[in-house]
C-alpha positions in Angstrom: 8.7 -4.7 -23.0 12.4 -3.7 -22.8 13.1 -0.4 -21.0 16.4 1.1 -19.8 16.9 0.5 -16.1 17.3 3.7 -14.1 20.9 4.3 -13.4 21.9 5.8 -10.1 24.3 8.2 -11.8 27.3 9.7 -10.2 27.4 12.0 -7.2 29.3 14.5 -9.2 26.7 14.8 -11.9 23.3 13.3 -11.7 22.0 13.9 -8.1 20.6 10.4 -8.1 24.1 9.1 -7.2 23.1 9.9 -3.6 19.8 8.2 -3.9 19.7 4.8 -2.0 16.2 4.1 -3.3 17.6 3.6 -6.9 20.3 1.2 -5.8 20.8 -2.4 -4.5 17.6 -3.8 -3.1 15.6 -0.9 -4.7 17.2 -0.7 -8.1 14.7 -1.1 -10.9 14.7 -4.1 -13.2 15.2 -3.7 -16.9 12.2 -5.6 -18.4 8.9 -7.3 -17.9 9.1 -11.1 -17.3 6.9 -14.1 -17.9 7.9 -17.4 -16.3 5.2 -20.1 -16.8 7.0 -23.0 -15.1 8.7 -21.9 -11.9 11.0 -24.2 -9.9 9.6 -25.1 -6.5 11.4 -26.3 -3.4 9.0 -28.4 -1.3 5.4 -29.0 -2.3 2.9 -26.2 -3.0 -0.5 -26.9 -1.4 -3.1 -27.8 -4.1 -5.7 -25.8 -2.2 -3.7 -22.7 -2.8 -5.5 -21.1 -5.7 -5.3 -17.5 -6.9 -3.0 -14.6 -7.4 -0.5 -12.9 -5.1 0.3 -9.5 -6.7 2.5 -6.7 -5.4 2.7 -3.2 -6.7 5.8 -0.9 -6.5 8.0 1.7 -8.3 10.2 0.8 -11.2 11.3 3.7 -13.3 11.1 2.9 -17.0 13.5 5.7 -17.8 16.6 6.7 -15.9 15.6 9.7 -13.7 17.5 12.9 -14.5 15.9 15.2 -11.9 15.5 14.7 -8.1 13.7 11.4 -7.7 11.6 10.3 -4.8 11.0 6.5 -4.3 7.3 7.3 -4.7 7.9 8.5 -8.3 8.8 5.3 -10.0 6.5 3.9 -12.7 4.1 1.3 -11.3 5.2 -2.3 -11.9 3.2 -5.3 -10.8 4.9 -8.6 -9.7 2.5 -11.5 -9.6 2.4 -15.2 -8.8 -0.5 -17.3 -10.0 -1.0 -20.5 -8.0 -3.1 -23.4 -9.2 -3.1 -27.2 -8.7 0.4 -27.2 -7.1 2.0 -25.1 -9.8 3.1 -21.5 -10.0 3.5 -18.9 -12.8 5.3 -15.5 -12.4 4.7 -12.3 -14.4 5.8 -8.7 -14.1 4.1 -5.9 -16.0 4.1 -2.2 -16.0 0.9 -0.5 -15.0 0.1 1.5 -18.1 -1.5 4.6 -16.7 -2.2 7.5 -19.1 0.8 9.4 -17.7 3.1 6.3 -18.1 2.1 6.1 -21.8 2.5 9.8 -22.4 5.9 9.9 -20.6 7.3 7.1 -22.9 5.9 9.1 -25.9 7.7 12.3 -25.0 6.4 13.6 -21.7 3.2 13.7 -19.6 3.6 17.3 -18.5 4.3 16.6 -14.8 7.1 15.3 -12.6 7.7 13.7 -9.3 6.9 14.9 -5.8 10.4 16.5 -5.3 9.7 18.9 -8.1 7.2 21.8 -8.2 3.6 20.8 -8.6 1.8 21.5 -11.9 -1.3 23.1 -10.5 -2.6 24.2 -13.9 -2.6 20.6 -15.2 -6.0 19.2 -15.9 -5.2 15.9 -14.2 -3.1 15.3 -11.1 -0.4 17.9 -10.1 2.3 15.2 -10.2 2.9 12.3 -12.6 0.3 9.6 -11.8 2.3 6.4 -11.6 -0.4 4.0 -10.2 2.5 2.4 -8.2 1.2 2.2 -4.6 -1.7 -0.2 -4.0 -3.4 -3.1 -5.7 -6.8 -4.6 -4.9 -9.5 -6.9 -6.4 -12.8 -5.5 -7.4 -15.4 -7.0 -9.8 -13.1 -9.9 -10.9 -10.1 -7.8 -11.8 -7.4 -5.8 -10.1 -7.1 -2.0 -9.7 -3.8 -0.3 -9.3 -4.0 2.9 -7.1 -1.7 5.8 -6.4 -1.0 7.4 -3.1 -1.2 11.1 -4.2 -4.7 10.3 -5.6 -5.0 9.4 -9.3 -7.1 7.5 -11.7 -7.5 3.7 -11.0 -6.0 1.4 -13.6 -7.9 -1.8 -14.2 -5.6 -4.9 -14.7 -6.2 -8.5 -15.5 -5.5 -10.5 -12.3 -4.0 -13.5 -14.2 -1.9 -11.9 -16.9 -1.3 -8.5 -15.2 -2.0 -6.8 -18.6 -3.5 -3.3 -18.3 -7.1 -3.2 -19.4 -8.1 0.4 -19.1 -8.2 3.4 -16.8 -11.3 3.0 -14.6 -13.7 6.0 -14.4 -16.8 4.1 -13.4 -19.0 4.8 -16.4 -17.4 8.3 -16.7 -18.9 9.2 -13.3 -15.7 9.3 -11.2 -16.0 12.8 -9.7 -12.2 13.4 -9.3 -9.5 11.0 -8.2 -9.0 8.0 -5.9 -6.3 7.5 -3.3 -4.4 4.3 -2.5 -5.7 2.3 0.4 -9.3 2.6 -0.6 -11.1 -0.7 0.1 -13.2 -3.5 -1.3 -16.0 -4.9 0.9 -15.7 -8.7 0.8 -19.5 -9.2 1.3 -21.1 -6.6 -0.9 -18.2 -6.4 -3.4 -18.4 -2.6 -3.1 -15.4 -0.4 -3.7 -15.2 2.3 -1.1 -12.8 5.1 -1.9 -11.5 8.3 -0.6 -9.6 11.3 -2.1 -8.0 14.5 -0.8 -6.7 17.7 -2.1 -3.1 18.7 -1.6 -3.9 22.4 -1.6 -7.6 22.7 -0.7 -9.4 22.2 2.7 -11.4 19.0 2.1 -11.4 15.3 1.5 -14.0 13.2 -0.1 -15.4 9.6 -0.1 -17.5 7.5 -2.4 -18.9 4.0 -3.1 -19.0 2.0 -6.3 -20.9 -1.3 -6.6 -19.6 -4.6 -7.7 -20.5 -3.8 -11.3 -18.6 -0.5 -11.3 -21.6 1.9 -10.9 -21.1 5.0 -8.6 -23.6 4.8 -5.8 -22.5 7.7 -3.5 -20.0 10.6 -3.3 -19.6 13.6 -1.1 -17.0 15.9 0.4 -16.0 16.5 4.0 -14.9 20.0 4.9 -11.6 20.4 6.9 -9.8 23.2 8.7 -7.1 23.1 6.0 -5.4 20.8 3.5 -4.5 17.4 4.9 -2.3 14.4 3.9 -4.2 11.2 4.9 -2.7 7.9 3.8 -5.4 5.4 4.7 -9.0 4.9 5.9 -10.8 2.4 8.1 -13.8 0.5 6.7 -16.6 -1.3 8.6 -19.9 -2.8 7.5 -21.6 0.6 7.6 -19.0 3.3 8.1 -15.8 4.8 6.8 -13.2 6.2 9.2 -11.4 9.2 7.8 -8.1 10.5 9.1 -7.4 14.2 9.9 -3.8 13.9 11.3 -1.2 16.5 12.4 1.2 16.0 9.5 0.5 18.6 6.8 2.1 20.7 4.1 4.2 23.6 5.3 3.0 27.1 4.7 5.9 27.6 2.2 5.0 24.3 0.5 1.4 25.4 0.0 2.5 28.7 -1.3 5.1 27.4 -3.7 3.4 24.1 -4.7 6.2 22.0 -3.2 6.0 18.7 -1.3 7.3 19.9 2.1 5.6 18.6 5.2 5.7 19.3 8.9 4.4 17.7 12.1 2.2 19.9 14.3 3.0 18.2 17.6 0.3 20.0 19.6 -2.5 19.4 17.1 -4.7 16.4 18.0 -5.4 13.5 15.6 -9.1 13.2 14.6 -10.9 10.3 13.2 -14.1 11.0 11.2 -16.8 8.3 11.3 -19.3 8.7 8.4 -21.9 6.4 7.0 -20.5 4.9 3.7 -23.8 5.9 1.9 -24.1 9.1 3.9 -23.3 12.8 3.4 -20.2 14.6 4.4 -22.2 16.7 6.8 -22.9 13.5 8.8 -19.3 12.9 9.8 -18.6 12.6 13.6 -15.1 13.6 14.6 -13.4 11.8 17.5 -10.3 13.6 18.8 -7.3 11.8 20.3 -3.6 12.2 21.0 -1.4 13.6 18.2 -0.1 10.8 16.0 0.3 9.7 12.4 -1.0 6.5 10.8 0.2 5.2 7.5 -1.7 1.9 7.4 -4.8 0.5 9.0 -4.8 -3.2 10.1 -8.6 -3.5 10.1 -11.8 -1.9 11.5 -15.2 -3.1 12.6 -18.3 -2.3 14.6 -18.8 -3.8 18.1 -21.9 -2.7 20.0 -21.9 1.1 20.2 -18.3 1.3 19.3 -16.4 1.6 16.0 -13.0 -0.1 16.4 -9.9 0.6 14.4 -6.5 -1.1 14.7 -3.5 0.4 12.9 0.2 0.8 12.9 0.8 4.0 14.8 4.1 5.8 14.1 6.5 6.3 17.0 9.7 8.3 17.0 12.5 6.5 15.1 15.4 8.7 16.4 16.8 9.0 12.9 18.2 12.3 11.9 18.8 13.2 8.2 22.1 11.8 7.1 24.2 14.2 5.0 25.7 11.2 3.2 22.5 11.0 1.2 22.9 14.6 0.0 19.5 16.1 -1.2 17.8 12.8 -0.3 18.6 12.9 3.4 15.1 14.2 4.4 13.4 11.6 2.1 15.4 8.7 3.7 14.5 9.9 7.2 10.8 10.1 6.5 10.8 6.7 4.8 12.3 5.0 7.9 9.0 3.7 9.1 8.8 3.1 12.9 5.4 2.0 14.1 3.7 -0.3 16.6 0.2 -1.9 16.5 -2.5 0.2 18.3 -6.2 0.2 18.8 -8.8 3.0 19.1 -12.5 2.5 20.1 -14.9 5.3 19.2 -18.2 5.2 21.0 -21.0 6.5 18.7 -23.3 6.9 21.7 -21.2 8.8 24.2 -18.6 10.3 21.9 -15.7 8.9 24.0 -12.5 7.5 22.6 -10.5 4.6 24.2 -7.1 3.6 23.0 -4.5 1.0 23.8 -1.1 -0.2 22.5 -1.3 -3.8 21.4 2.4 -4.5 21.3 5.8 -2.8 21.2 7.4 -4.7 18.3 8.3 -2.4 15.3 6.4 -3.2 12.1 4.4 -1.9 9.2 2.5 -2.8 6.0 -0.2 -4.8 7.9 -2.8 -7.1 6.5 -5.6 -9.5 7.4 -7.6 -12.2 5.8 -9.4 -10.0 3.2 -12.5 -12.2 3.4 -12.9 -10.8 7.0 -12.1 -7.1 6.2 -14.4 -4.7 7.8 -15.5 -7.4 10.3 -14.0 -8.3 13.7 -10.7 -10.2 13.2 -8.5 -11.9 15.7 -5.4 -12.2 13.6 -3.2 -9.6 11.8 0.1 -10.0 9.9 2.6 -7.1 10.2 5.9 -6.9 8.3 8.8 -6.7 10.8 11.0 -3.7 10.2 14.8 -4.0 10.2 15.8 -1.4 12.8 19.6 -1.7 12.1 19.3 0.6 9.1 17.8 3.9 8.1 16.4 2.3 4.9 12.9 0.7 4.7 13.5 -3.0 4.8 11.3 -5.8 6.1 13.2 -8.7 7.7 10.3 -11.0 8.7 6.6 -11.3 9.5 4.8 -11.0 12.8 1.5 -12.9 13.3 -0.5 -11.2 16.0 -3.4 -12.4 18.0 -4.9 -8.9 18.1 -7.1 -9.7 21.1 -4.3 -10.9 23.5 -1.3 -9.2 21.8 0.5 -12.6 21.5 2.9 -12.7 18.6 4.9 -15.3 16.7 7.5 -14.3 14.1 9.2 -15.7 11.1 12.6 -14.1 10.2 14.1 -14.3 6.7 17.7 -15.5 6.3 20.3 -12.8 7.1 20.6 -10.3 4.2 17.2 -11.2 2.8 14.3 -8.8 2.8 10.6 -9.2 2.0 7.7 -7.4 0.5 4.2 -6.9 1.9 2.8 -10.4 2.3 -0.8 -11.5 1.5 -3.1 -14.0 3.2 -4.3 -16.7 0.9 -7.3 -18.7 2.4 -7.5 -22.4 1.9 -10.3 -23.3 -0.6 -13.4 -23.9 1.6 -11.8 -22.6 4.8 -14.0 -21.5 7.6 -11.4 -20.6 10.3 -9.9 -17.1 10.0 -6.3 -18.2 9.9 -6.8 -21.4 7.8 -4.6 -20.6 4.8 -1.1 -19.4 3.8 1.0 -16.3 3.7 2.7 -15.6 0.4 5.6 -13.1 0.2 8.3 -12.1 -2.2 11.8 -12.3 -0.6 15.0 -11.0 -2.2 18.6 -11.6 -1.2 20.2 -8.1 -1.2 23.7 -9.4 -2.0 23.0 -11.8 -4.8 19.8 -10.3 -6.1 18.1 -13.7 -6.2 14.3 -13.6 -5.4 11.7 -16.2 -4.4 8.2 -16.5 -3.1 7.9 -18.1 0.3 4.7 -19.8 1.2 4.0 -20.1 5.0 1.3 -21.9 6.9 -0.6 -19.1 8.5 -1.4 -21.3 11.5 2.4 -21.9 12.1 4.2 -18.9 10.8 7.3 -19.4 13.0 7.9 -22.7 11.3 8.9 -21.0 8.1 8.0 -21.9 4.5 6.2 -25.1 3.6 7.3 -24.4 0.0 9.4 -21.9 -1.9 9.0 -20.7 -5.5 12.4 -19.8 -7.0 12.5 -17.0 -9.6 15.1 -16.5 -12.3 14.8 -12.7 -12.0 15.0 -10.1 -9.2 12.0 -8.5 -7.6 12.9 -5.0 -6.2 11.6 -3.8 -2.9 8.2 -2.1 -3.4 4.9 -1.2 -1.9 1.6 -3.0 -1.3 0.2 -6.4 -2.2 -3.1 -8.3 -2.3 -4.5 -11.8 -2.7 -7.1 -12.5 -5.4 -9.0 -15.7 -4.8 -9.1 -17.9 -7.9 -12.9 -18.3 -7.8 -13.2 -14.5 -7.8 -11.0 -13.8 -10.7 -12.6 -13.2 -14.1 -10.9 -13.5 -17.4 -10.5 -10.2 -19.4 
């Protein structure tokens, strides 16, 4: 599919001339690609079988209004590995709003424009550009501001349909909902930008809705992620909220309430909203959970906790200065232990290295894990760039790091288990890496047991992969043909 790449425009006309998230490393690509025979440096392990897929924004049409990085149309970039070979594809996620926008307009814009509260769907354009996960043999693309999941073939990346779970999806689904690796259940959450509640639900492996309920809140909230254990969800009520003026005018303007504590709501995944147990702790914000599990009377959650980045809005970015400052993620790994018997909360900082976009071996998600992989953040810039990968022993805090070559920056990586592996870290890390100067891209494959050694093989791509959002691994034996 050929689409015009979004031009940055000029600072004197189109305001997007100031927008760094439409230029360089972040500039959209002009078309979808299929490369069935990729060049490989080194030797790909033959026990590496499955799909590494990353979601992210890629405007199909040049933005004319104020454009947030979150607004770009969802595009998937995927590598299929099998028998020592690699195939690359990129495809747009064809949400209903994407299709309608190409046909003349979907009736809603991006998050820097006024919300369309009277709209029957979401109040902003649903781009399905944020997250990607495997459920029931195929992928689902999810959107941060809560939209309709889009079902995608894990091998070809072709859009199959919007997923409404036998027409029983009560409302919307937020990104960072989870798949349970044992039961195959999809556990999701949702929230309202302008109403005081959030919700949660469970869908079985076959796509049938099993449970859904709401949790009442003191006011509208902006959660980004949840924790999932074998029996519980951990909901986030955090002190970053819409401003009063934003609520009144339907505008995406947020504030941090520094004196308001953070609360974690532990609720049985098949339970009712009234059963939620709130655990209050220090004020903080969390974008992404590393993992969560149950340990005796405690529910344990590890996540990347935001810490001050010291970055003030830079006037050189014009109207995009506040966006750039917020997107400059600055977080460290942290642990909370919530005791269901006593109601007490214990917390500790795991390490002081700055990183984000964490992930684990997804076959162990919701169960106690020893290892986590966190993308290292380049702290020399106010733009969101990942310059390497930290592998943590989350028990001891020990860390080893792989750094990309200077000027090269990565996506969120994924852990790919070796076929038949029993040890938690027996497998590989796969990651898209792009040279900011030349625009050349590749996929690096690292031995997860020796990350600091660097790639055991590299897949060269004839096209650029822009910086983007979240990724997943889909095991070859779990992928079903459309």
